[in-house]
Every structure is written in C-alpha cells, then in structure tokens.
N, C-alpha and C positions, 0 to 999 in steps of 0.2 A: 702717575696720575693719581689725583686724590680729589674726592668730593667731600666738602665739609658739611657738618651738621646733619648727616644722614643716620649714622649709627650712634647709639648711646655710648657713653664712656665705658660703661661696664662691658658691653659687647666687644669693644676694641681692646680690652685688657689682654695681657700676655696669655692668661690661662684660657681665654676664649678665642674670638676670631683673630685677634692680633697675633697670638702665638700659634694657633692651629691652622690658620689660613694665610694671613698676610705674610708673615716671615718665611714659612716654607715655600710659598709661591714666589716670593722675591728671590729666594736662594736658588730656585731652578735656573734663573737667568744670570747667576754669578759669572758664568763663562763669558757672557757678553759684557756685562757692566764693568767687570774688572779690566777689560781691554779698551774701554772707551771713556773719554773724558765727558761724563754726563752729569746732569742734575739728578741726584738721587731723591726718590720720593720719601723713603723712610730713613731716618737718621740712625743707622745701625753701624756697628763696627765692621770694618772690611773683613770679609771671610776669605781665608786662604783657599785657593783652587789647585788641587793636585793634578799633575799630568806627567808627561814624559818629554824630554828634549833629545831628539836623535841628531847627533853631531854630524855635520857634513864632512865627508872625507874620512870618516871613522866609523867603526862598528859600535862605538860607545853610545850607550843610552843612559841618560841621567834622570832619576826620579826628581821632579821639581815641584815647587809650589809657587803660585802666582798670587801676590798680595800687594795692593797699592801700586800696581803696574810694575812691580819688581819681581823678576824671576830669581829664585834661589834654590839651593839644594833642599829637598824635602827632609833628608836626614843628614846631620853633619858628618863630614869626613875630612881627611887631610891628605895631601900629597907632598912628598919631599923632593925638592930639586937640589941634589947634592952638589952640582956644579956651582950653583948660586948660593948654596947653603941657606935655603929658604924653605920653611914649611908653610904651605898654603892651606889655610883652613876654609873649607867651603861650607858656609852656613849663613843664615840671616844674622843680622847684627846682634839681635837679642840673644840668640842661642850661642853665637860665636864668643861672646864675652866670657861665658863659663867654660865652653868647650876648649878654648885655647890653653887653659890650665892643664887639662888632660893631655893635650899635645905636648906641652912643655915637660910634663912628668915623663911621658913616654920617650921623648928625645933624650932626657937625662939618663933613662935606663938603658937605652940602646946605643948611644954614641958617647965615647969619652970626651970628645970635643964639642959636646952639645952647646956650650956657651958661644960657639962660633956661629950657631944657627939663629936666624931671626924668624919670627912668625908674622905672616901677612894674612889678613882676613879678606876673603873674596865673598862679599855679601850679595853681589848681583851678577847674574849670568846673562844680562840683557845684551852684552856685546858679543856673546858666543853665536856663531853661525850654525843654524840647525833647523830642524822641523819640529815644531811644537805640537804635541797631541794632547787634547783635553777630552774628557768624556762629557757628553751632554745627557743628563738624566732627567727625563720628563716623566714625573710621577703622575699618572692619570688622575687619581682621586684629588690630589692637591691642585693640579692644574685646572681641573673642571670646577672645583670649588672656588678657586681664585677668579676664574673668568666669570662664573655665575655671580659672585659677590660684586664684582665690578659692574656687571650689567644691571644688577638690582639697584645699586646705588645711583647709577646714571639714570635709570628709569624713574626712580623716586624724585631725583632732582629736577626732572622734566615734567613733573606733575602727575605721573602715573600713580593711581591710588594703591594703598597697601594691599587691599583685598585682591588686586590683580596678581600680585606676586607672593602672597602669604604662604602658598603651598611650597615655596622654595626656602622658607625660613623656619627653623626649629627654635621658637622663642624660649621654650623651657630649657633647652640645653645650649642656647645661644650659639647655634651652628647653622651652616648652609646645607641644604638638602639638594642633591643632584640625582637625576634619574634619566641618564642618557639624553640630557637636554643640551649637550654641547656637540655641535656639528661642524666638521671642517669645511672651510670654503674651497671651492674649485671654480675657476673661470669657465662657466658654461658658454657664455656669450663670446664669440670669436674676437670681438673688439677688446674685451677685457683680457683675454688670453694674450693678445698682442701687447697690450699695455703692460702686463706683468713681465713679459719677456724683456722689455727695454726700460723698465722703471729705474733701475740703478743708474742708467745713462742719462735720463732726461728729467728725473724728479729730484729737485734740490731738497725736498722734504721726505725722501725715502726713509731715512732713519728717524722714525717717529712712531707714536702711538695714536690710535684713533678709535672713536666709538661712534656708532650710527644706530639710533633707535628708530624702528619703523614698524608699522602694522601692514598686513596684507591679507587679502582674501584668497582662499584656496578651496578647491573642490576635493572633498574627501572621496574615499573608495566607494561609498554608497551614494555618491553624486550630490551629497549635501554640502552646501557652501558654508564654510566656517572662516572666522577671522582670527588671525594669530599675531602675536606680538614677539618681535625678535630684537636682539641687539647684536650687531656685527662688531667684532673686536679685532683690531690688528695691533700687534705688539712688535716693536723693532722693525716695522715694515716687512715682517716675515711671517709671524705666527698669526694666521687668519682663521677666525672661527665665528660661528653664529651661536648665540645662546638663546634657546627657546624659552621665553619668559612666561608665555601663556598660550596654550594650543586651542583655547576657546575664548578668545579675547572679546569682551563686551565693553566697548567704550568708543570714544571719538577716534576717527581715523588719524593716524600719526604719519605725516609725511616725514622724510628723513630729518631727524634732529641729530646734529653732529657736534663732535668735539675732537679737535686734533692738536697734538702737542709734539713739537720737535724734541728730540732727545739731546742732540748736540746743539749748543747755543748758536743761533744764527741771527745775524743782524741784517735786515733788508735796508741797505744804505741807499737804495735807489729812490726811496720815498723821502722827499725833502719838503718840509713845511714852509721854510723861508722862501718867500717869493709869491706865496698865495695871497690873493686879495682878501679883504675883510669878510666878504660873503663866504668864500671857501673856508676861511678860518673858523667861521661860525659853525659850519658843517662838521669840521674836524673836532671842534669843541664838543659838539653833541655826541659824535661817535665815540669820543673818549670818556663819555659819562660826566662831563664837566658842565658848569653853568657860567654865565657871564660874570657873576660875582667872583669866580675863581681867578679871573684875569683883570678884574676892575683896577684901574689905576696904573696898569702896566703899559709900557711903550710897545710899539709893533715888534721891535727886536726882542724884547723880554717875553712877549706872548709867544713868539715863534720858538724861542729857546725852551720855554716851559712845555709847550705842546710837543715839541720834538722829543724832549727827554721822556715825557710820559708815554708817547707813542712807541719809542724805542724800547722802553722797559717792558711794555705790554707785549711787544712782538718779538722778544728774544726766543720764546718757545712756542707760543700759541700761533696757529695759522688757520686760514679759512679752508675747510675741507672741500667745499664745493668749488671754490675758485681754484684750488690746487688741481682738482680733477679736470676742470676746464683747461687749465694750463697744459696738462699732460696731453689732452685730446688735441689742442691747438698745435702743440709741439710736434705731435705725430703727423698731423696733416701737412705742416709746413716743412718738416725735416726732409732734406733732399735724400737722405739715406733710404727713405721709404718710397720715394717717387720712382715709378717704373718697376717696383717690386710687385709682381703679379699676385702674390699671396696677400699683400696689404691692400692692393686695389680691390680684391674680392671682398675684403673685410669692410672697406669703406661704405659699402651699400648698407651695412648694418649700423653704421655710426649714427646716421641722422635719427632714425626712430628710437635708438637707444639713449641718446643724449640731448636731442633737440625736439621741443614741441614745434618750433618753426625755425629752421636754420637761417632763412633770409633775415629774420628779425633777431637772430642770435639769442633765441629763447632757450638757453641751456638749462638742463635740470639733471638731478642725480636720483630721480625717483626709481629708476630701474638699475642704477649702478650697484653692483654686488648684491642684488636681490631678485632681479627678474631678467628674462631674455625674451626677445621677440620671435614668435613662430607663426608663420602664415598671417602676419599682420596683427596678431594679438599678443599681449604680454602674458607670460607664464612665470610662476615662481621657480627659481633655480633650486630651492631647498629640497622638494621631493625628488628632483632629478639627481641631486648630489647624494641623497640617502640611497637611492636605487643604485647609483654608480658605486657607492661604498660597499654594497652587498655583492654586486655582480662583477665589478672590476676595481677592487680596492687598490690594485697595483698602480692604476692610473693616478689616483690621488696620492699614493706614496711617492711616485716619481715627481709629482708637482711639489710636494712638501720637501723632498730632497733638493730639488732645484732651488727653492726659496732659501733653504738653509745654506747652500753653497754660495748663492748671491750675497747672503749676509756675511759669510766668511771672507769673500773677496772684498766687500766693503770695509770690513774691519781692518784687513791687511793694508788696503789703500789708505785708509784713514790714519793708521799708525805711522805709515811712511811719509804722510803729508807734512 
C-alpha cells in the first residue's frame, strides 16, 4: 500500500524513513511475499529467505534458501552417483557456475576415470517432498514504526491536520516516534469472533491489506470524557493492530474512513457493463471519475468496452471495505453450515445492533466493526478492554495471534497448490 504526496522526497530517502523504516518493515514479511504471487509496493530486489527442508521418509534436513519462488541449497554441495557416473551439484544457478569447477578438480584428484563422470546442476529443490520451515522475525521497533508511519500517511491523506499527529514525527531527525501506541486487535464482540473463525472460508478478499481511520469518545479513569483518534491496520488478512494517533483528539468526528487492497490480483468478472441502458452507463461513467466528453462520439459498443476496461483495471486490487464486511455478514446468515448451530444462533442477537441501524431497511454500517461492542444496549470501545486483557490475560491474545498466523499458513499452502 502506498499513499502519494504525503512525505517529502528527503524523508523517503534511503538514509531516512525509506531505509530505516520502509525497507526493514517490508523485509519482515519476506516469508509471506516470497511465497505468493503478489503486486509488490516497493521495487526492490528479491531477498533470499533462509530456512530448512525436512525430507519426507528420511532423517535428512537441508539448509535452504527461497528466492523468486525457487528453493535451493543455502550452501553449495555435491553428491556423486557412481552407478550413473554423475556428480550432482546442489546450488542456485549463479553459485553453481563457479562451484562446478571445484567439483571437476576434486573428481580429477579422486578418480583416475574422472573423464567418465559428468556434472549436473540441481538449482531447484521445488520438486523435493518435505516440510519447509522458515523463521518469522517480527522486530517490535521496526514493526511499530512501520505501522505508525502507515497510519500517519493515511490520516494526512484523509484531511487530518498535521498538528494532530506531529507528536509522532521527529522532523529534525526525519524519523517516526512510537511510545506504546500500537495495540493488537482482539475480537471482543462475539459476532466478530465468529467472523474471524470462518473468514478464510467465506471471504474472497481475505488475502488483503486494509486501513480504517476513526475517532471515538471514551471515558477515562477520572470519568472525564475524551476523544481519541485511531487507525486500524490489517496486513495480509492476518496482522491486525490499532495505531493510537492522538489520545486527546480535538477535531471533527471521523466515521470510518477506509481503504482496502487485495494482495493477489482478482478480477470480478460478475460485473458486466455491456447490456446496461444509457441511464445506468451515465452512473458508471460518474463512478469511474469520467465525463461525457470522454466517450463523446463513441458507439454504444465502444462505450461499454472502454468503461469495462477502466472498471476492470481499477478493481484488480481495490475493493470496498464496507461492502465486503456486509458480504461476510450476509454469507454467515445465509450459510447452511451455521443454521442450527446453537453457538451461532446465540451470536445472531448481537448482529443487528452491531451492524445495522435498521435491519428491515437494510441500513448496514461499520461504525462499530473492529472498534466497539454493545453492552446492555450501549456501545463501548473495545480498545480499553483489549488493553486490560493484554495485562491480565495476554495468553488469550497470543492464542488468537497464533490462530491467525496458522490460517495464513494454510492459505499460502492452498494457494501454492491451486
């Protein structure tokens, strides 16, 4: 995800935020990005990811490196098959070009009939059957700075004044300041807990990034009412956090301002422009940010083709966050898997006040989604509850985080085999 025109060019340079925040932050997720065919935000060279390959049916464990979706030996080695008279060099192609000369010399020293042996390079281990193990290193300082920078840029792009977030920016050193302002999300509302449990099954946009900017009033310990500004961030449909942008926000109330972006390119082929009447075409024209002069002189067929191409290009990655939430809720209500499920039936009573101002009129909203929960008929912020839970029962949040990461692992595996 990127927002243009927010940071000056100097701040984005390698020696400042570009190198100190952006690149290390992106490198955290190399484990994920190297295994998925995704649109990369930063044009950087692919970074090798080191891990281990445990071969099935063997005690052998190979140190490997994953780069550009190719598994290869981390360190070059060779094995000799004397029956076939072949020396197999295990290394990536670049390393193998030089390493094979070492193998050739050692064959000459060890075997009088060395000229009978050939050398074959095995640059990919992708066809080997085994369990791959990679480390996932989440460096807190880099992670928090990356999330905070993202939240700041989004807030500024939505019209939040610089004075509101200036305490988070060190202008002199061109750095981001964090002071325990990043809070993990946990589904306090039961309906949200149920949604997260089944998301990979019912959400076609699970593998995505999203941002939600919102303000809310809270009652402090001294019973004084304060307004706070937050940005909810979800990365890869898995890493979910709030960034507290201002704990004493003075400004206009902000209902959820959202941005959502798929990671894997997806084309919604169900939306067809051809066949719409001219009145509906005018609506589509406006939604796409076009004017009548953009289609002046074109035939009906040409207009449809032009609008369809522009629509498809815009919708490869971007999707409507609120509509996607509604789709998930509708899917859960209609899905036969949940009918008769006593646990789900008990949750249904929380669904209407959480997502609908008026269910009969289909007045869906996301004002409470991932920010508040209903208690005795009144909305309460989930954030103080999560903070308290983090102190008193951190294990509960840890289990949820582990569950989300395992869901991500399963998604990647299924996506690779698709």
